[in-house]
PAKEDO-489167 format. One record per residue (C-alpha): residue number from 0; residue in one letter; x, y, z. Coordinates in pm, 1 decimal, padded with zeros to 6 digits. Layout:
<kefis>
i; aa; x; y; z
NUM; A; X; Y; Z
...
</kefis>
This chain:
<kefis>
i; aa; x; y; z
0; M; -00000.1; 00005.5; -00000.6
1; K; 00285.7; 00232.2; 00088.1
2; R; 00449.0; 00175.9; -00252.2
3; I; 00120.1; 00248.2; -00430.4
4; L; 00082.0; 00574.3; -00239.6
5; T; 00447.6; 00673.1; -00321.2
6; I; 00385.5; 00610.8; -00695.4
7; A; 00053.7; 00802.9; -00683.7
8; L; 00222.9; 01100.4; -00520.8
9; L; 00505.4; 01092.0; -00778.6
10; L; 00265.7; 01089.1; -01068.4
11; G; 00084.4; 01369.2; -00911.1
12; T; 00400.9; 01576.3; -00878.6
13; L; 00495.8; 01508.5; -01240.6
14; G; 00151.5; 01619.3; -01356.2
15; V; 00192.4; 01945.4; -01177.5
16; N; 00538.5; 02017.4; -01311.9
17; A; 00487.2; 01906.2; -01664.4
18; Q; 00401.8; 02237.2; -01824.5
19; T; 00338.7; 02253.5; -02196.2
20; V; 00451.2; 02538.6; -02421.7
21; E; 00095.0; 02658.1; -02421.7
22; D; 00092.9; 02672.2; -02047.0
23; V; 00416.2; 02882.0; -02036.3
24; I; 00298.2; 03134.3; -02306.8
25; N; -00048.4; 03166.4; -02152.5
26; E; 00112.8; 03241.6; -01815.9
27; Y; 00355.4; 03499.1; -01962.2
28; S; 00067.8; 03662.4; -02156.4
29; T; -00148.3; 03687.8; -01842.7
30; R; 00133.2; 03836.6; -01626.4
31; M; 00204.5; 04100.3; -01892.8
32; G; -00163.3; 04212.3; -01896.8
33; G; -00327.9; 03979.1; -02134.0
34; L; -00340.8; 03941.5; -02521.2
35; E; -00669.1; 04124.2; -02570.8
36; K; -00543.9; 04437.6; -02386.0
37; Y; -00246.6; 04456.6; -02618.4
38; K; -00468.5; 04402.1; -02932.3
39; S; -00694.2; 04687.4; -02810.1
40; I; -00406.1; 04946.7; -02830.0
41; E; -00449.0; 05166.0; -03137.9
42; T; -00127.7; 05362.6; -03121.0
43; I; 00185.1; 05382.0; -02909.3
44; K; 00456.6; 05637.3; -02886.8
45; M; 00794.9; 05561.4; -02710.7
46; T; 01067.6; 05813.1; -02644.3
47; G; 01418.2; 05765.3; -02487.5
48; N; 01778.7; 05720.4; -02576.5
49; V; 01977.2; 05470.9; -02780.4
50; T; 02347.3; 05421.5; -02719.5
51; V; 02554.0; 05325.3; -03023.2
52; Q; 02929.5; 05326.5; -03052.7
53; G; 02951.1; 05526.3; -02731.4
54; M; 02705.6; 05791.8; -02846.6
55; E; 02377.8; 05851.2; -02656.8
56; L; 02113.7; 05962.2; -02900.4
57; P; 01743.8; 06064.3; -02868.0
58; I; 01506.6; 05804.4; -03015.1
59; T; 01128.8; 05816.8; -03091.1
60; V; 00929.5; 05520.6; -03207.8
61; Q; 00565.5; 05570.5; -03321.0
62; V; 00332.1; 05282.0; -03411.5
63; V; -00021.0; 05247.8; -03546.4
64; N; -00094.3; 04895.4; -03432.4
65; G; -00093.6; 04642.9; -03715.5
66; K; -00036.9; 04903.1; -03986.0
67; A; 00259.9; 05133.1; -03952.0
68; V; 00585.7; 05215.9; -03761.0
69; R; 00834.5; 05485.2; -03773.3
70; T; 01166.2; 05532.3; -03576.6
71; D; 01348.3; 05860.8; -03561.7
72; V; 01707.7; 05888.5; -03412.9
73; E; 01859.4; 06237.9; -03378.8
74; V; 02232.8; 06239.8; -03464.6
75; M; 02427.5; 06566.4; -03455.2
76; G; 02140.5; 06773.2; -03575.5
77; S; 02018.2; 06525.6; -03843.9
78; S; 01741.6; 06270.2; -03828.2
79; V; 01802.9; 05902.3; -03911.2
80; I; 01455.3; 05775.4; -04013.6
81; S; 01304.2; 05434.5; -04088.4
82; A; 00938.4; 05400.5; -04167.6
83; Y; 00690.2; 05138.2; -04290.6
84; K; 00323.9; 05143.7; -04379.2
85; D; 00096.1; 04908.2; -04573.8
86; G; 00373.9; 04699.8; -04727.6
87; K; 00592.5; 04991.3; -04821.0
88; G; 00902.4; 05128.3; -04633.7
89; W; 01158.3; 05405.9; -04661.9
90; K; 01469.2; 05517.4; -04491.7
91; Q; 01679.8; 05830.1; -04462.1
92; N; 02036.5; 05836.7; -04322.5
93; A; 02285.1; 06103.3; -04423.4
94; F; 02556.6; 05905.2; -04244.6
95; T; 02527.4; 05612.0; -04474.1
96; G; 02510.2; 05807.1; -04798.5
97; A; 02132.5; 05830.9; -04817.0
98; P; 02051.9; 06203.6; -04726.9
99; D; 01717.8; 06174.4; -04915.1
100; P; 01436.1; 05935.3; -04846.7
101; T; 01510.7; 05599.6; -05017.4
102; D; 01287.3; 05284.6; -05065.2
103; M; 01378.8; 04998.9; -04841.9
104; E; 01501.8; 04675.9; -04997.9
105; E; 01326.5; 04347.7; -04943.1
106; K; 01540.0; 04227.7; -04655.3
107; E; 01476.2; 04559.0; -04471.3
108; L; 01101.0; 04526.2; -04523.3
109; E; 01107.3; 04181.4; -04375.9
110; D; 01289.6; 04309.1; -04068.3
111; I; 01075.8; 04618.5; -03998.1
112; K; 00729.2; 04470.0; -04068.9
113; P; 00697.5; 04273.6; -03741.2
114; Q; 00747.1; 04609.0; -03561.1
115; I; 00401.3; 04725.1; -03664.0
116; H; 00248.0; 04501.0; -03392.1
117; V; 00238.5; 04623.9; -03033.0
118; T; 00178.9; 04267.7; -02917.1
119; N; 00478.7; 04053.7; -02857.9
120; A; 00513.7; 03781.9; -03142.9
121; L; 00530.6; 03499.8; -02896.4
122; M; 00215.7; 03612.9; -02713.4
123; D; 00021.5; 03607.9; -03044.0
124; Y; 00200.2; 03329.6; -03225.7
125; K; -00108.7; 03157.9; -03353.6
126; A; -00241.0; 03471.5; -03526.2
127; N; 00111.1; 03507.1; -03678.1
128; G; 00094.9; 03159.2; -03824.0
129; A; 00402.2; 03060.7; -03636.7
130; T; 00489.4; 02738.1; -03455.9
131; V; 00643.2; 02710.5; -03106.2
132; E; 00836.4; 02451.3; -02923.5
133; L; 00936.3; 02412.5; -02554.8
134; L; 01297.2; 02307.7; -02549.9
135; G; 01319.7; 02255.0; -02172.4
136; K; 01497.1; 02486.2; -01929.3
137; E; 01836.0; 02661.7; -01927.6
138; T; 02022.1; 02891.0; -01690.8
139; V; 02056.9; 03247.6; -01826.6
140; D; 02250.6; 03508.9; -01618.8
141; G; 02207.4; 03286.5; -01308.8
142; K; 01823.1; 03244.1; -01359.2
143; E; 01635.5; 02932.7; -01452.3
144; A; 01448.5; 02996.2; -01773.4
145; F; 01200.8; 02820.1; -02001.5
146; K; 01351.0; 02789.0; -02363.2
147; I; 01100.1; 02828.7; -02640.0
148; K; 01176.1; 02815.9; -03008.4
149; Y; 00959.4; 03045.1; -03229.2
150; N; 00939.2; 02954.4; -03593.3
151; P; 00782.7; 03227.7; -03817.2
152; S; 00553.2; 03121.0; -04090.3
153; S; 00803.6; 03261.4; -04341.6
154; G; 01067.5; 03019.8; -04210.8
155; K; 01306.8; 03310.4; -04177.1
156; N; 01475.2; 03445.6; -03870.1
157; P; 01367.2; 03185.8; -03610.4
158; T; 01383.9; 03321.9; -03255.1
159; T; 01456.1; 03152.9; -02922.2
160; Y; 01290.4; 03305.4; -02623.0
161; Y; 01417.2; 03262.9; -02264.5
162; L; 01145.4; 03320.6; -02004.9
163; N; 01217.9; 03344.7; -01626.6
164; S; 01072.0; 03030.6; -01474.5
165; S; 00978.6; 03221.1; -01151.6
166; D; 00783.9; 03509.9; -01295.3
167; Y; 00752.1; 03427.4; -01676.4
168; S; 00917.9; 03749.3; -01779.0
169; I; 01140.6; 03748.7; -02082.1
170; I; 01513.4; 03756.9; -02002.8
171; K; 01640.2; 03757.9; -02353.1
172; T; 01576.5; 03644.6; -02713.7
173; V; 01819.9; 03507.2; -02970.6
174; T; 01750.4; 03560.6; -03338.4
175; R; 01958.2; 03430.3; -03628.9
176; T; 01957.2; 03715.0; -03879.3
177; E; 02155.1; 03914.3; -04113.4
178; L; 02321.1; 04235.0; -03981.9
179; M; 02533.6; 04455.4; -04204.2
180; G; 02575.9; 04184.7; -04456.1
181; S; 02672.6; 03906.2; -04216.2
182; E; 02469.6; 03627.9; -04058.1
183; V; 02483.1; 03671.0; -03675.5
184; D; 02309.3; 03565.2; -03358.9
185; L; 02130.4; 03874.8; -03235.8
186; E; 02070.6; 03867.5; -02863.0
187; T; 01828.9; 04108.4; -02705.3
188; Y; 01815.5; 04145.4; -02328.5
189; F; 01499.8; 04289.5; -02179.0
190; T; 01511.8; 04498.7; -01858.9
191; N; 01312.6; 04744.3; -01645.9
192; L; 00959.4; 04607.3; -01677.9
193; Q; 00707.8; 04883.0; -01616.3
194; E; 00324.0; 04886.1; -01614.7
195; V; 00140.7; 05131.3; -01840.3
196; D; -00233.8; 05140.8; -01822.7
197; G; -00271.5; 04777.4; -01704.5
198; R; -00002.1; 04646.8; -01954.5
199; K; 00361.6; 04586.9; -01901.9
200; F; 00647.0; 04698.6; -02119.1
201; Y; 01024.7; 04651.4; -02113.1
202; M; 01185.8; 05003.1; -02101.0
203; G; 01536.1; 04864.1; -02155.7
204; R; 01662.2; 04652.5; -02458.1
205; L; 02031.1; 04570.8; -02497.1
206; Q; 02133.0; 04408.9; -02815.6
207; K; 02444.9; 04203.3; -02882.9
208; A; 02562.1; 04061.3; -03221.7
209; D; 02763.5; 03747.7; -03183.3
210; G; 02838.6; 03853.6; -02817.4
211; N; 02944.7; 04209.8; -02908.0
212; E; 02727.5; 04496.3; -02781.8
213; F; 02544.3; 04651.7; -03074.6
214; Q; 02301.9; 04901.7; -02929.4
215; D; 02131.1; 04978.9; -02593.4
216; I; 01779.7; 05134.3; -02599.9
217; Q; 01635.7; 05285.7; -02285.8
218; F; 01282.7; 05424.4; -02321.3
219; K; 01186.0; 05699.4; -02077.8
220; T; 00816.1; 05737.3; -02173.0
221; I; 00549.2; 05520.6; -02328.0
222; E; 00219.9; 05673.7; -02427.7
223; L; -00074.8; 05466.2; -02546.6
224; N; -00356.3; 05568.3; -02785.3
225; V; -00211.9; 05901.5; -02860.6
226; P; -00295.2; 06094.9; -03191.7
227; I; -00045.5; 06014.5; -03463.2
228; D; -00072.0; 06173.2; -03805.1
229; E; -00047.6; 05876.3; -04048.2
230; S; 00108.8; 06098.5; -04309.1
231; I; 00446.2; 06073.6; -04120.0
232; F; 00478.8; 05712.5; -04239.4
233; N; 00450.4; 05810.2; -04605.2
234; K; 00769.0; 05866.4; -04810.3
235; P; 00808.5; 06244.7; -04868.2
</kefis>
């Protein structure tokens, strides 16, 4: 009888601990505020600073949820701009020989398009047509983390998410992508989780390319459902 009870208790423990990838993503979504709350956002405006090559530069990101995104970085009196709307994108960067607005290339469009969504891709993976897989747990920066593989419907740029097993927050992501003409593992570390109108956002995002620090974005303000003139996304 004692042996039967021991087996029953063991099976019960395994049942409690055997979380599926759905369980992990649902818990993450709930703790961030819930998928529907993010989908209800119409616009978002984020301002702060980005540090690149030792320079701290003002950055503004404006999004019309599911439709358009524009990023402006102020560099020595000039604006470095990238914008996307309804399948078309353009850029302007005097420091790379493009002082006038220039159409984005196909790879650039692929990279910027996901940014039109306020909702994290993992949270809304079904609507994105992606597949996910729980690859067990791994220690990241001294923290036990769930390791989830996110495979986009396009088959390009798969991303691995590492979620803290204690509070389900994202510690980092790793995406295999092309950066400045080379294939790299782009790591993004998420910090400073803040609540805005019942939803949580990461104010800090440090990126490393193959282990080397690439850029560090620190947002100071996040405004939801503010008026945004959609003409700013159109190529001048």
